[in-house]
ROSE-640633 format. One record per residue (C-alpha): residue number from 1; residue in three letters; z, x, y. Coordinates in steps of 0.001 Angstrom, whole numbers. Each point is the difference from the previous one (the first is absolute). Example, Ala and Ser with C-alpha at 12.3 -4.5 7.8 and 13.67 -1.06 7.14 Angstrom:
<pts>
<k: 1 | r: ALA | up: 7800 | east: 12300 | north: -4500>
<k: 2 | r: SER | up: -660 | east: 1370 | north: 3440>
</pts>
This chain:
<pts>
<k: 1 | r: UNK | up: 112686 | east: 18002 | north: 48103>
<k: 2 | r: UNK | up: -1422 | east: -1391 | north: -3075>
<k: 3 | r: UNK | up: -1342 | east: -3566 | north: -107>
<k: 4 | r: UNK | up: -229 | east: -1461 | north: -3405>
<k: 5 | r: UNK | up: -421 | east: -3586 | north: -1220>
<k: 6 | r: UNK | up: 2499 | east: -1239 | north: -2572>
<k: 7 | r: UNK | up: -1317 | east: -1242 | north: -3403>
<k: 8 | r: UNK | up: 1654 | east: -3303 | north: 743>
<k: 9 | r: UNK | up: -1928 | east: -351 | north: 3259>
<k: 10 | r: UNK | up: -3326 | east: 869 | north: -1716>
<k: 11 | r: UNK | up: 740 | east: -2646 | north: -2647>
<k: 12 | r: UNK | up: 710 | east: -2627 | north: 2592>
<k: 13 | r: UNK | up: -3078 | east: 782 | north: 1860>
<k: 14 | r: UNK | up: -2120 | east: -95 | north: -3145>
<k: 15 | r: UNK | up: 1556 | east: -3329 | north: -932>
<k: 16 | r: UNK | up: -717 | east: -1492 | north: 3409>
<k: 17 | r: UNK | up: -3578 | east: 1132 | north: -123>
<k: 18 | r: UNK | up: -411 | east: -1524 | north: -3433>
<k: 19 | r: UNK | up: 1414 | east: -3295 | north: 1156>
<k: 20 | r: UNK | up: -2315 | east: -159 | north: 2984>
<k: 21 | r: UNK | up: -2994 | east: 757 | north: -2276>
<k: 22 | r: UNK | up: 1069 | east: -2770 | north: -2485>
<k: 23 | r: UNK | up: 365 | east: -2495 | north: 2825>
<k: 24 | r: UNK | up: -3474 | east: 877 | north: 1236>
<k: 25 | r: UNK | up: -1409 | east: -444 | north: -3471>
<k: 26 | r: UNK | up: 1757 | east: -3290 | north: -609>
<k: 27 | r: UNK | up: -1681 | east: -1427 | north: 3120>
<k: 28 | r: UNK | up: -3313 | east: 903 | north: -1387>
<k: 29 | r: UNK | up: 653 | east: -1615 | north: -3464>
<k: 30 | r: UNK | up: 1521 | east: -3248 | north: 1194>
<k: 31 | r: UNK | up: -1499 | east: -2892 | north: -1606>
<k: 32 | r: UNK | up: -2979 | east: -1601 | north: 1903>
<k: 33 | r: UNK | up: -212 | east: -3724 | north: 580>
<k: 34 | r: UNK | up: -3468 | east: -1352 | north: -997>
<k: 35 | r: UNK | up: -2291 | east: -583 | north: 2850>
<k: 36 | r: UNK | up: -1327 | east: -3560 | north: 833>
<k: 37 | r: UNK | up: -3763 | east: -36 | north: -472>
<k: 38 | r: UNK | up: -1773 | east: -3063 | north: 1347>
<k: 39 | r: UNK | up: -3624 | east: -935 | north: -281>
<k: 40 | r: UNK | up: -1706 | east: 6 | north: 3454>
<k: 41 | r: UNK | up: -3715 | east: -142 | north: -723>
<k: 42 | r: UNK | up: -2780 | east: 94 | north: -2597>
<k: 43 | r: UNK | up: -3601 | east: 1030 | north: 473>
<k: 44 | r: UNK | up: -2672 | east: 548 | north: -2565>
<k: 45 | r: UNK | up: -1177 | east: 3630 | north: 11>
<k: 46 | r: UNK | up: -2472 | east: 134 | north: -2873>
<k: 47 | r: UNK | up: -988 | east: -2975 | north: -2222>
<k: 48 | r: UNK | up: -1268 | east: 669 | north: -3474>
<k: 49 | r: UNK | up: -629 | east: -1974 | north: -3220>
<k: 50 | r: UNK | up: 3053 | east: 1325 | north: -1909>
<k: 51 | r: UNK | up: 2323 | east: 962 | north: 2838>
<k: 52 | r: UNK | up: 419 | east: -383 | north: 3718>
<k: 53 | r: UNK | up: 1636 | east: 2482 | north: 2307>
<k: 54 | r: UNK | up: 2192 | east: -1552 | north: 2729>
<k: 55 | r: UNK | up: 1617 | east: 1552 | north: 2974>
<k: 56 | r: UNK | up: 3498 | east: -1444 | north: 176>
<k: 57 | r: UNK | up: 2233 | east: 230 | north: 3173>
<k: 58 | r: UNK | up: 3676 | east: 264 | north: -655>
<k: 59 | r: UNK | up: 2973 | east: 126 | north: 2257>
<k: 60 | r: UNK | up: 2751 | east: 2290 | north: -1236>
<k: 61 | r: UNK | up: 3531 | east: -587 | north: 1253>
<k: 62 | r: UNK | up: 2630 | east: 2767 | north: -509>
<k: 63 | r: UNK | up: 3511 | east: -1426 | north: -673>
<k: 64 | r: UNK | up: 1521 | east: 3544 | north: -161>
<k: 65 | r: UNK | up: 1952 | east: 1835 | north: 2638>
<k: 66 | r: UNK | up: -2251 | east: 2929 | north: -223>
<k: 67 | r: UNK | up: -3819 | east: 860 | north: 227>
<k: 68 | r: UNK | up: -2005 | east: -1225 | north: -3000>
<k: 69 | r: UNK | up: -2503 | east: 2866 | north: -578>
<k: 70 | r: UNK | up: -2629 | east: -1670 | north: -2374>
<k: 71 | r: UNK | up: -2322 | east: 2410 | north: -1860>
<k: 72 | r: UNK | up: -1527 | east: -2497 | north: -2465>
<k: 73 | r: UNK | up: -56 | east: -3609 | north: -871>
<k: 74 | r: UNK | up: -1018 | east: -2339 | north: -2899>
<k: 75 | r: UNK | up: -536 | east: -3709 | north: 235>
<k: 76 | r: UNK | up: -763 | east: -2989 | north: -2062>
<k: 77 | r: UNK | up: -1010 | east: -3219 | north: 1647>
<k: 78 | r: UNK | up: 591 | east: -3352 | north: -1799>
<k: 79 | r: UNK | up: -1109 | east: -3463 | north: 1303>
<k: 80 | r: UNK | up: 1550 | east: -3095 | north: -1403>
<k: 81 | r: UNK | up: 1573 | east: 2072 | north: -2758>
<k: 82 | r: UNK | up: -3321 | east: 1766 | north: -1043>
<k: 83 | r: UNK | up: -465 | east: 3699 | north: 696>
<k: 84 | r: UNK | up: -3366 | east: 153 | north: 1961>
<k: 85 | r: UNK | up: -19 | east: 3640 | north: 1336>
<k: 86 | r: UNK | up: 1614 | east: 3350 | north: -331>
<k: 87 | r: UNK | up: -235 | east: 3468 | north: 1418>
<k: 88 | r: UNK | up: 1851 | east: 3072 | north: 1105>
<k: 89 | r: UNK | up: -274 | east: 3482 | north: 1357>
<k: 90 | r: UNK | up: 1122 | east: 2443 | north: 2684>
<k: 91 | r: UNK | up: 1231 | east: -1431 | north: 3211>
<k: 92 | r: UNK | up: 1436 | east: 1988 | north: 2823>
<k: 93 | r: UNK | up: 2190 | east: -2344 | north: 2025>
<k: 94 | r: UNK | up: 3336 | east: 368 | north: 1648>
<k: 95 | r: UNK | up: 1962 | east: -3298 | north: 663>
<k: 96 | r: UNK | up: 2863 | east: 452 | north: 2434>
<k: 97 | r: UNK | up: 3588 | east: -994 | north: -954>
<k: 98 | r: UNK | up: 215 | east: -3798 | north: 169>
<k: 99 | r: UNK | up: -3553 | east: -3 | north: 1206>
<k: 100 | r: UNK | up: -3384 | east: -1248 | north: -1227>
<k: 101 | r: UNK | up: -3610 | east: 1131 | north: -71>
<k: 102 | r: UNK | up: -3352 | east: -1454 | north: -1081>
<k: 103 | r: UNK | up: -2009 | east: 1858 | north: -2768>
<k: 104 | r: UNK | up: -3438 | east: -735 | north: -1456>
<k: 105 | r: UNK | up: -678 | east: 705 | north: -3697>
<k: 106 | r: UNK | up: -2843 | east: -469 | north: -2377>
<k: 107 | r: UNK | up: 441 | east: -2151 | north: -3178>
<k: 108 | r: UNK | up: -2240 | east: -887 | north: -2862>
<k: 109 | r: UNK | up: -277 | east: -3633 | north: -1030>
<k: 110 | r: UNK | up: -1446 | east: -1234 | north: -3260>
<k: 111 | r: UNK | up: -2896 | east: -2153 | north: 1120>
<k: 112 | r: UNK | up: 368 | east: -2596 | north: -2963>
<k: 113 | r: UNK | up: 3686 | east: -496 | north: 684>
<k: 114 | r: UNK | up: -498 | east: -382 | north: 3651>
<k: 115 | r: UNK | up: -2920 | east: -2461 | north: -447>
<k: 116 | r: UNK | up: 1906 | east: -1864 | north: -2677>
<k: 117 | r: UNK | up: 2776 | east: -706 | north: 2608>
<k: 118 | r: UNK | up: -2275 | east: -1171 | north: 2852>
<k: 119 | r: UNK | up: -478 | east: -3608 | north: -1020>
<k: 120 | r: UNK | up: 3713 | east: -458 | north: -569>
<k: 121 | r: UNK | up: 794 | east: 1574 | north: 3364>
<k: 122 | r: UNK | up: -2753 | east: -1919 | north: 1895>
<k: 123 | r: UNK | up: 1612 | east: -3297 | north: -1055>
<k: 124 | r: UNK | up: 3600 | east: 882 | north: 958>
<k: 125 | r: UNK | up: 1527 | east: -1570 | north: 3045>
<k: 126 | r: UNK | up: 3364 | east: 1752 | north: -76>
<k: 127 | r: UNK | up: 562 | east: 3760 | north: 668>
<k: 128 | r: UNK | up: -1114 | east: 2370 | north: -2635>
<k: 129 | r: UNK | up: 2610 | east: 2369 | north: -1557>
<k: 130 | r: UNK | up: -633 | east: 3720 | north: -139>
<k: 131 | r: UNK | up: 1802 | east: 2931 | north: -1273>
<k: 132 | r: UNK | up: -481 | east: 3713 | north: 654>
<k: 133 | r: UNK | up: 1934 | east: 2518 | north: -2022>
<k: 134 | r: UNK | up: -189 | east: 3788 | north: -739>
<k: 135 | r: UNK | up: 1595 | east: 3182 | north: 981>
<k: 136 | r: UNK | up: 181 | east: 2094 | north: 3114>
<k: 137 | r: UNK | up: 493 | east: 3714 | north: -534>
<k: 138 | r: UNK | up: 2303 | east: 1555 | north: 2699>
<k: 139 | r: UNK | up: -233 | east: 3633 | north: 852>
<k: 140 | r: UNK | up: -2416 | east: 608 | north: -2901>
<k: 141 | r: UNK | up: 2598 | east: -370 | north: -2672>
<k: 142 | r: UNK | up: 2216 | east: -3099 | north: 188>
<k: 143 | r: UNK | up: -1734 | east: -3327 | north: -1292>
<k: 144 | r: UNK | up: 1492 | east: -3076 | north: 1538>
<k: 145 | r: UNK | up: -1018 | east: -3300 | north: -1604>
<k: 146 | r: UNK | up: -676 | east: -2973 | north: 2272>
<k: 147 | r: UNK | up: -896 | east: -3637 | north: -570>
<k: 148 | r: UNK | up: -692 | east: -2596 | north: 2649>
<k: 149 | r: UNK | up: -993 | east: -3623 | north: -242>
<k: 150 | r: UNK | up: -1447 | east: -2226 | north: 2700>
<k: 151 | r: UNK | up: -2426 | east: -2736 | north: 738>
<k: 152 | r: UNK | up: -3308 | east: -426 | north: 1707>
<k: 153 | r: UNK | up: -1866 | east: -3090 | north: 1147>
<k: 154 | r: UNK | up: -2952 | east: -879 | north: -2260>
<k: 155 | r: UNK | up: -2508 | east: -140 | north: 2882>
<k: 156 | r: UNK | up: 1076 | east: 3628 | north: 983>
<k: 157 | r: UNK | up: -460 | east: 1260 | north: -3598>
<k: 158 | r: UNK | up: -3316 | east: -1657 | north: -302>
<k: 159 | r: UNK | up: -1188 | east: 1608 | north: 3184>
<k: 160 | r: UNK | up: 1032 | east: 3315 | north: -1557>
<k: 161 | r: UNK | up: -2213 | east: -809 | north: -3068>
<k: 162 | r: UNK | up: -2864 | east: -532 | north: 2383>
<k: 163 | r: UNK | up: 452 | east: 3076 | north: 2234>
<k: 164 | r: UNK | up: 3486 | east: 706 | north: 1188>
<k: 165 | r: UNK | up: 3590 | east: -1332 | north: 276>
<k: 166 | r: UNK | up: 1643 | east: 701 | north: 3359>
</pts>
């Protein structure tokens, strides 16, 4: 008895395999929603005449229905509309679907810009606006831009200038 598979059956099996592969690829290439990146803390790391290195704590919320595998991140921090610090680099972090996680990153601040803002910030009574923006690189190849705005109390920010925001 000879068992042979008909050409029609082979074509149907091949088509089904292709459709399954395409469905799998489509789930990998679905568009990512930008994460919410919130300022959590600021601590001076190294203070110099031209620039200051700051350690910035961020909270990253993943609004996606799948794990957010972060491989790198860039960031620019603005206070009251003035960019005061920026940075970027490798960052190995996995944020669960609909979850959140804290991260700490180093940023470089221009000392003159930061010092120029201090008198204005010291006199403010209402909350101080900040914005953090940049990109998160997912799986090493997909850049996802993000932008988050918030407010911080003046006393809290002034404590950060003198030793650490918490």
